C-alpha positions, 0 to 999 in steps of 0.5 A, a space after each residue: 447656808 446661812 447660820 442661826 440668827 444671833 439671839 438677843 438677851 432675855 428673849 425667850 424661856 429657860 429652855 434655850 442657850 444664852 449666847 455671849 460673844 465677848 470678842 467685840 469691843 466693850 463686851 466684856 466690860 458689859 459682861 463683867 461690869 453691867 452683868 449682862 450675863 444675868 439673863 433668864 436661861 439654863 444653858 450659857 455659851 460664852 465666846 472669848 479671847 484667850 487673853 481675856 479670861 483672867 478679867 472674867 474669872 469671878 464672873 464665871 464663877 458667878 454663872 457657873 456656881 451662883 446661877 447653876 448654869 451649865 456653861 460651855 466656853 469657847 477660848 479662841 487663842 494660839 499658845 504663846 510662841 515656843 511654850 507647849 507646857 502649859 499651852 493654855 491656862 484656864 480660870 479653875 472655875 471651868 473645871 468644875 461640874 457643869 462647865 466645859 471649854 472647847 479650845 480653838 487655837 485658830 484665831 481665824 476660826 478656819 480650822 484645818 482638815 485633819 484625818 486622825 490617821 497621819 497616813 491620810 492626806 490633810 484636806 482643806 477645811 473649805 472642801 470639807 464644809 462645802 462653805 465659801 461665806 462662813 468659817 468653821 468657828 461660826 459653824 460650831 457657834 451655830 451648832 452650840 446653840 442647839 440645846 440638844 447638842 450643847 447638852 451632848 458635847 457637855 456630857 462628853 466633856 465631863 469625862 475629859 481631864 479639865 473638861 477641855 477638848 479640842 473641837 472638830 466638825 463636820 456639818 452642813 444644813 438644809 438647803 432653805 436659804 435664809 432669803 427663801 425662808 423670809 420670802 415664805 414668811 412674807 407670803 404666809 403673813 400676806 395670805 393670813 391677814 388678807 393684805 392685797 386681797 378683796 375680803 370675801 366671805 360666806 355670809 351662812 351663819 348655819 349652826 351659829 345663829 340662835 334659832 328656836 325650834 321650828 313649828 310642827 304642830 298647833 300643840 307647840 304653840 298652845 304650850 306657849 300660851 296662857 289658857 283663857 287669855 286673849 291670845 289664846 282665846 282669839 286663836 282658838 275661836 279663829 282655828 275652829 271657824 276656819 276649820 269649818 269653813 275649810 270643810 264646805 263643799 259643793 255637796 253641803 251647799 245643797 242644804 240652801 234648799 231646805 227649810 233653813 234657807 240662806 242662814 245655812 249656806 257657806 258663804 256665811 260660815 266662810 264670812 264668820 271665819 274671815 271676822 274671827 281670823 281679823 280678830 286674831 291678827 289684831 291680837 298678835 299685832 298688840 302683842 308684837 307692839 307690846 313686846 318691842 325691845 331691840 338691841 338687848 334682851 326683854 326687861 321686866 316691864 316688857 316681859 310682864 306686858 307680853 304675859 298679861 296678853 297671854 304668852 306663858 311665863 315659861 315661854 319667856 324664860 331667857 336661853 343660855 348663851 354658853 352653847 352659842 358662844 361655844 359654837 361661834 368659837 368653833 365657827 370662828 377657828 374653821 373660818 380662820 383655817 380656810 380664810 384670811 383674818 379680814 375675811 374672818 372679821 367681815 363674817 363676824 361683823 355680818 353675824 353680829 348684825 344678824 344676831 342683834 335683836 331686832 325687836 318684835 315690832 319689826 315683824 309688824 311688816 311681816 304681819 301686815 301681809 299676813 293677808 286678812 284683808 280678804 276680798 268681798 264674797 262674790 255673788 252666786 254664779 247661777 246662770 241658765 242650765 246648758 243646752 243639753 240640760 234644758 233639752 232634757 227637762 223639756 223631754 221630761 215635761 213633755 212625758 209628764 204632759 203625756 200622762 194626764 193629770 198626775 203628769 201635769 202635777 209632776 210638771 207643775 212640781 218642776 215649775 216650783 222646783 225652778 222657783 225654789 232654786 231661784 228663791 234659795 239662791 244667796 242673796 246680795 246681803 248674804 254674799 256682800 256682793 251683787 246678786 244676778 237677776 232672777 228674771 233672766 234665769 227664770 226666763 231660761 227654764 220656765 218656757 222650757 218647762 211650759 213647752 214641754 208640759 203643753 206638747 204632752 198635753 195636747 196629744 194626750 187629749 186628742 188622741 188618748 195616749 198612753 191609756 194604761 194606768 201603769 204606763 202613765 205612773 211609770 212616766 210620771 215617775 220618770 219625768 219627776 226623777 229627771 226633772 229632779 236630777 236636772 235641777 240638783 246637777 244645775 244647783 251643784 255646778 253653780 255652787 261648785 263654781 261659786 265656792 272656788 271663787 270664795 276660797 273657803 280655805 283662806 282664813 285657814 291659811 291666814 290663821 296658820 301664818 300668824 301661828 307661825 309669826 307668832 311662834 317665831 317671835 316667841 321662841 327666836 325673838 323673845 326667848 332668845 333675845 339675851 342669848 343673841 345680844 350676847 352672842 352679838 357682843 361676842 362676835 364684835 369683841 372678837 372681831 376687834 381682837 382680830 383687828 389688833 392681831 392683824 396689826 401686830 402681824 402687819 407690823 412684823 411683815 413690814 420688819 421683815 420686809 425691810 430685811 429683804 435684799 434689794 435684789 431678791 425679786 418678788 414675793 412669789 420667786 420661787 414659792 414652794 407650796 409645801 413650805 408656805 402651808 406650813 408657815 401659814 398654818 403656823 401663824 394660823 395656829 398663833 392666831 388661835 392661841 392668841 384668841 384663847 384668852 379672848 373666848 374666856 373673857 366673852 363666856 363670862 360676859 365681860 369682853 372689854 379690853 379682850 382685844 389688847 389682851 390678844 394682841 399681846 398674846 399675838 406679840 409673845 407667839 411671834 416671839 416664840 416663833 422667832 425662836 422656833 425658826 431659829 433653833 428648831 426643825 421646821 417640822 417640829 410644831 411650835 409651842 403654840 400648835 394646836 393638837 391636830 397639827 402636831 403629827 401632820 407636818 412634812 417639809 423636807 428641805 434636806 435633799 436625798 437621805 443618803 446624803 444625810 446618812 453619809 454625813 452621819 456615818 463619817 467615823 470619828 477619826 475620819 476627815 473632819 475640820 479641826 479648829 486649830 492650826 496644822 501645827 497644833 495638832 501635835 498638842 492633842 491626844 489620840 487616846 481619848 476622842 469622843 464624837 456627838 453625831 446629831 440630826 433633825 428629829 423630823 429625819 429620824 425614820 428616813 435616816 433610821 431606814 437608810 442606815 439600817 439598810 447599810 447594816 449601820 444600826 448600832 450607829 443609831 444608839 450615838 445619834 442625838 435626834 435635835 429639835 432643830 432642823 437647820 444643822 446636822 452633822 458630827 462634832 469631834 472632841 479630842 483631848 489635849 496632851 497631858 501638861 497642856 492645859 492647867 487650871 488655876 485659882 485666883 489667890 484673893 478668892 480662890 487663889 493662883 495655885 493649880 487646882 487640885 482634884 479635891 477643889 476641882 470636885 468642890 
C-alpha cells in the first residue's frame, strides 16, 4: 500500500490537517525563522526530533496560542542512556489545551509488536502491519492526516497527564494501489476530454433552438397582420378567389350551356384565382426583402418597414432569451454527462450556426418555389362521343323520325343541341390554349342524328306507322329525353376531364404555402431574432469556456502521465469499470461546477471573458479533487459534486467486510505495533490506555451489519467514521509512567521551571 501524498503548504481550505515535517535539513530553520508554519488551516501536525524541541518553544507557543490551532506533535527520539526520570523533557506549551504529544521512542520508526498482556509472545511489527515498504511511523503519519482521526486522538490525549502518550497502531489501507488510481485518473481524463477519439455528436437541437408556434389555422396568421394594409388585403383576396376556384366541379360546368356562355365557365375562375395568388406572392416577397437583417435582432428602421407593409406591431415584439438559455444549460449538462468535452463543443458550435438569424432574405429561394408560375390553361378536350353513345343518339333520332312532324321537330332540336354544345365550348382566348376544331366534332355527331331521322321518316311516310297519336307522343318524349341525356353525358365527361387538367386546387395550395412561409418568418425569424442571436452568442461563449477547461484537464493529464512508472504498462491494463465511472463522473461534475459562473454571465448578456473564469474555476476544482483523493474516501462526493450523484457512489476496494471487521474488533490491549523499542515498554503505564478506532464512512452499513452479527454492536459507539477511504484501523494510546515526562517553560518567556497545574491550565 502507498501512503497519503504529502501536502503542499496552503493548498486547501481550513478544514484539513497542515503537516510540518521538521526532520529534514533546513526544515527547522524555515519553520522558526521564515514562519513557514503560518498556513491556512485549523489543525497542525508537527513531526520533530526530540533534540530540536528546545529551538522551537516560542514557535509552538505562537501556533497553539496565537493562531488558536489544534496541534499534534510527534516527537521522535530515544531517552538519554541510563536516564528514565525524566526520560522526555517537553516545552510547557505542549501541555496546553488543544495541544497533544505522541512520543515515538524508536528513531527508526519501525516499532515493536506488543500485547499489553506480558504473558503473550511479542510478534514482529512487519507481520502485524503486513507492510514491507513502509514503517509504522509513516503509517501513523498518514492516519493523523485524516481530520477525523486527528480530532479523535487529540480528544483522548486531553484526558491524559501532560497530554502525552506512546502511540501504537494496527491499520491497513484499501487495496487500490497508487499506480492503479493514477491509471484510472488518466483514463477518466482521456474519456472526458475526448482525447484520442473522433468527436461525434447528435446534431439535434430539439427543445433548445427557439421555434415559433406552428400555423394551425388561417386565423393564426390573421392575428399577425394589420387589416387593410397590403399584406392582409392581397392575402384575403387571394384566399377567397382560391377557395372559389377550388369549389369548381364538372356539374358546375353545365352552366356554360346557359345564356352567360364562356363568362361563367370554370376556367375564368381558376385564372382569376391564379392572378390574385401571384399578387399575394409578390407582396410577401417585398416584405421579406424589407425585413432582411441577418446575424442579429431587428433594428428600429427595419421593424418600421415591416410594419408599413402590413405586419402587426405586436407580432414583432422581441421574445425573452432567458427560457432558451435555461434550456441550453440543461442540454449542455446532458451532453457533458454522456459525451466528451470535444463532442459537446462541436454540438455547441453547430447550435450557434443554426441559431444565428439568417435574415428573411434567405427565405426568398423558398418563396420562389411556392409555385405561382402556373402553366397555361389547356384547351377544352371536347371529342366525339363514344360509339355506344352515338348509337343511342341514332336510335333516338330514328324514333323521332317515326313520330312524324313532332318527331322531326325533336330530331331538329337534337341537331341544334349538338351545335349549342359546340358553340358554348371554351374558346382559345378564354382558356389561354388552342381550341379543338368544331367541324371535326360536328362531323361525328350531325350525320348520326340526320341518318336516324331519315331512317325513321321514310318508313313512317310509306308504311304509315305508327298511327296512334299517343304512341307518337311517347316516341317523341322518349327520343327527346334520350337525346338530352346523351348530350349532357357527353358534355359532363368532357368537363370533368378538363377540370383535372387545369388543377382547380392549385391556387389554394399556393396561398396555403405562402401562409406557412410568412407565418414562419414572422414567428421564427423576426420575433425570435434577438433571442436566437443571444442563444448563438451564449453557445459560442460556453464552447470557448469548454475549450479552456479541456486545456486545464489536458495539462493535468500530462502531469499525471509524467508521474507514471515506465514499467506500468498501458492505461487499459487492469482497468476497473466501476472505478473509471466514479472518477469520470467526478470530473464531469467539476466541469459543470466550472461552468456555473459562465451561465450567470451568459444570462446577463455579457459573456466576454467567461471562459477565463471557467478555466480558473476548473483549476480550483482540480486542486480540491487532489485533496479529496488524498484525504477522503472515494465513495464520498467531492465538494463540487452535483446533488444527484451524492447518494449514488459505490466503489468497493476493501475486500471482504469480515476482514475490516476483524481489524476494528481488535482489543486495545491486543497485538498492536507500539512505536517504541521493546526495552522502552517498561516506561509505559498500563493504568490508562485509550483507543481510537476508525473506518471509512462508505463502509459503515456493511461493518455495522457484520459487527451486529458477531454480537459486538457496543463497539460501534467507539468507532470514528472517517471521511477518508484510504485507511482503517486502531490507534492505541498508552500514557507514560509518572515522572517519565517533564514539562518545562523558558525563563525569559515563560521560564524553565517546571510547569504547574495552574500554568498549564492558563
